[in-house]
C-alpha positions in Angstrom: 0.0 0.0 0.0 1.2 3.5 -0.8 2.3 5.2 2.4 1.2 8.7 1.3 -2.4 7.5 0.5 -2.6 5.6 3.8 -1.5 8.7 5.7 -4.0 10.9 3.8 -6.9 8.5 4.4 -5.9 7.9 8.1 -4.9 11.3 9.6 -5.3 10.1 13.2 -2.3 7.8 12.7 -0.1 10.8 12.5 -1.6 12.5 15.6 -4.1 14.7 13.7 -7.5 14.2 15.3 -10.3 14.5 12.6 -13.1 17.0 13.4 -16.3 15.3 12.2 -19.1 17.5 10.9 -22.5 17.6 12.3 -24.2 17.0 15.6 -23.2 14.2 18.1 -25.9 11.6 17.7 -27.4 9.3 20.3 -26.3 6.3 18.3 -22.6 7.1 19.0 -22.6 5.8 22.6 -23.8 2.3 21.8 -21.3 2.1 18.9 -18.5 3.2 21.2 -19.5 0.7 23.8 -19.4 -2.1 21.3 -15.7 -1.3 20.4 -14.6 -3.5 23.3 -16.4 -6.5 21.8 -14.4 -8.3 19.2 -17.4 -8.8 17.0 -17.8 -6.9 13.8 -20.3 -4.1 13.6 -21.9 -3.3 10.2 -23.2 0.2 9.6 -26.0 0.2 7.1 -28.2 2.9 5.8 -29.4 4.8 2.8 -27.2 7.3 1.0 -26.5 10.6 2.8 -27.8 9.4 6.2 -24.6 10.1 8.2 -22.8 6.7 8.2 -19.4 8.3 7.5 -20.0 11.1 9.9 -20.9 8.5 12.6 -17.6 6.6 12.0 -15.6 9.9 12.0 -17.1 10.6 15.5 -16.2 7.0 16.6 -12.6 7.5 15.4 -12.3 10.9 17.0 -13.6 9.5 20.4 -11.3 6.5 20.1 -8.3 8.7 19.6 -9.2 11.3 22.2 -10.1 8.7 24.9 -7.1 6.5 24.1 -9.1 3.4 23.0 -6.7 0.9 21.4 -6.5 1.1 17.6 -4.7 -1.7 15.7 -1.2 -0.6 14.9 -0.7 -2.9 11.9 -3.0 -3.1 8.9 
């Protein structure tokens, strides 16, 4: 994988915390709680319903609170 592309797509790996747009949704807390479970969560929804924004909020909270993110991909 190209390192420049990886870094551009994963800014939190270089210490930059992404600022997600929008309002913090109530669905964020259950998703954050499920991060400790090794099961896979699937985020489904119609176009333009906030799936990417929700995941940006999850990433931001994981980085800010120090939740473990995998080092190797």
